[in-house]
C-alpha positions, -999 to 999 in steps of 0.1 A, spaced: 42 336 -291 15 312 -279 9 300 -314 21 265 -324 35 266 -360 45 237 -381 69 218 -358 103 207 -371 99 173 -356 67 167 -377 84 178 -409 52 191 -423 30 160 -415 6 179 -394 -12 212 -401 -5 245 -383 -25 247 -350 -24 283 -338 -36 288 -303 -48 323 -295 -43 332 -258 -62 358 -240 -51 367 -204 -76 364 -176 -56 391 -158 -67 427 -157 -50 446 -187 -44 482 -194 -67 498 -220 -39 508 -243 -14 481 -254 0 492 -287 34 500 -271 47 482 -240 66 509 -222 74 503 -185 50 520 -161 64 550 -144 46 543 -111 77 534 -92 89 545 -58 118 569 -60 140 545 -39 134 517 -65 137 539 -96 173 547 -89 182 510 -87 163 490 -114 148 496 -148 119 471 -144 102 457 -113 83 424 -111 50 443 -110 59 463 -141 69 432 -159 35 416 -151 18 446 -167 41 443 -197 31 407 -203 -6 413 -198 -5 441 -224 17 422 -248 -5 392 -247 -35 411 -260 -15 425 -289 -1 390 -297 -37 377 -298 -45 403 -324 -15 393 -346 -24 356 -344 -61 361 -351 -52 377 -385 -20 358 -393 -5 393 -395 33 394 -397 32 432 -395 16 432 -361 38 403 -350 68 425 -355 55 448 -328 54 420 -302 83 397 -311 120 399 -317 145 375 -332 149 346 -329 112 340 -320 101 363 -348 121 342 -372 99 312 -363 65 328 -361 66 353 -391 72 325 -417 46 303 -399 20 331 -402 27 335 -439 24 297 -445 -8 295 -425 -24 323 -445 -12 308 -478 -27 275 -468 -60 290 -459 -60 278 -422 -84 292 -397 -72 302 -362 -87 280 -334 -107 292 -304 -91 315 -278 -76 298 -248 -74 317 -215 -43 319 -193 -48 304 -159 -16 316 -142 13 341 -148 46 340 -130 73 366 -135 111 362 -131 128 396 -132 166 401 -126 178 433 -108 190 455 -137 203 491 -137 207 496 -174 196 485 -208 194 462 -226 171 446 -201 153 412 -199 129 391 -178 114 356 -180 76 349 -179 59 316 -173 23 314 -188 0 285 -179 -31 276 -197 -53 246 -204 -28 234 -232 3 235 -209 30 259 -198 51 282 -219 81 303 -210 88 336 -228 120 356 -225 113 393 -229 139 418 -240 140 457 -242 170 471 -261 170 506 -247 150 530 -225 131 542 -256 126 507 -269 97 484 -265 94 451 -246 92 422 -270 93 384 -266 126 370 -281 124 334 -269 96 309 -262 99 273 -248 69 250 -242 73 227 -212 71 190 -222 41 170 -211 59 150 -184 88 174 -178 92 190 -144 90 228 -144 123 245 -134 124 258 -98 138 293 -105 153 311 -75 139 344 -63 153 367 -35 132 381 -6 121 410 -28 109 388 -56 138 393 -80 154 365 -101 192 360 -105 211 359 -138 244 339 -139 273 359 -153 298 342 -176 326 340 -150 303 326 -123 288 301 -148 321 286 -156 328 280 -119 294 272 -105 278 252 -132 287 217 -145 287 230 -181 293 264 -195 259 277 -210 278 297 -236 291 265 -252 258 245 -249 246 256 -283 275 239 -301 275 209 -278 237 205 -282 241 207 -320 269 181 -321 250 158 -298 218 159 -319 237 156 -352 255 125 -339 222 110 -326 204 116 -359 233 99 -378 232 69 -355 194 68 -352 200 65 -314 211 89 -286 248 95 -289 271 89 -259 275 122 -241 290 135 -208 268 166 -211 233 156 -221 208 130 -209 198 106 -237 162 119 -233 173 151 -250 177 132 -283 147 108 -280 119 132 -291 138 141 -323 145 105 -330 110 93 -324 94 119 -345 115 117 -376 96 95 -401 116 66 -415 132 69 -450 125 36 -467 145 44 -498 172 71 -500 188 91 -472 182 119 -448 207 142 -433 199 163 -402 222 192 -394 219 214 -362 241 245 -359 241 270 -331 225 304 -340 242 337 -333 219 349 -305 226 354 -268 222 326 -243 201 336 -213 207 317 -179 185 321 -148 196 306 -115 176 277 -101 171 269 -64 195 239 -66 224 262 -77 220 252 -114 206 272 -143 177 274 -167 193 283 -199 177 292 -233 195 288 -265 187 290 -302 197 264 -329 192 263 -366 180 230 -382 184 217 -417 168 184 -428 177 173 -463 160 142 -477 169 125 -510 148 97 -526 165 65 -536 167 51 -571 132 47 -586 115 64 -556 101 98 -551 90 121 -522 53 130 -521 42 155 -494 8 149 -479 0 186 -475 13 220 -485 44 231 -466 58 264 -479 70 256 -514 63 218 -512 29 210 -527 7 179 -521 3 158 -552 37 169 -565 66 144 -567 101 154 -556 136 139 -559 148 158 -528 135 181 -502 153 207 -480 134 217 -448 149 244 -426 138 253 -391 147 270 -358 148 253 -324 145 274 -293 157 250 -264 155 255 -227 181 234 -208 183 225 -172 220 228 -164 231 211 -131 254 228 -105 291 219 -107 288 195 -76 259 175 -91 263 141 -110 232 148 -132 234 155 -169 217 184 -187 181 179 -198 157 198 -220 124 203 -202 111 228 -228 115 238 -264 97 256 -292 106 248 -329 91 251 -363 98 248 -400 106 282 -415 111 272 -451 107 241 -474 118 235 -509 120 206 -532 137 194 -565 110 180 -588 114 143 -598 
């Protein structure tokens, strides 16, 4: 959701900073359940399960309920508005924030909402939403498992400060386009379904070398944020391991013929102090306590990554304009 939990790249060096978002768009009075509106023309109803207008109403209602969950650090309410893998990030972050006694910050209003809905005749269904506010731009991937199910946010990715927003393609009726697997392998430079493993390998090699690893798939900039944010280990060693998570990859066509693909990756950062040294956290992070001394620490997280995948004819490499990651657990072995 629009909350910002403890980021993986900060490894617990900064506090949770939850941002409550309230939409400036008109919202329905009831928002406990996000069923698609039935006000659909008969000609449309026989072809699609959700229209752009309906998706906009879903996001507006969802946003209010998400605010309620964030305002109380309530994992129970969060379960009504989020689905994995995003829920796997925010639920532990809420629990850590409540245990740390943190106070939610002021509400920030949404300045703009853009919707990207593929034509879909059956469930499960999905759509992508772009939410702009004074803090930046976030993309949310909404999913609905069945006709009786509810729309929930399954992915989130925050656009980088200097990153260009993806130019997503829409047809003349305002519908977005998904890229099926067979088309992706022919029309895109890299297969989105293999990007999770490739991305994990690239970051693991870059972390081990403390520099972007050579790659025919990814731009060096993809690794630079991780590398610049990992604090140095003066004595001892740190091992950073990324592994692709077992969640679907969602790919939306961009106007240049490429794709905006969202993947999920698990992250494990293990740090061991050298001889005669200890690790001393500056603040509470799950089971790690300030003032305590540890021989080793194990910090686990989830990274939701949005990748810009070039078309097959392009010479460009894949970039990562947006992501959303957080620590979901942290343990230590006392010194």
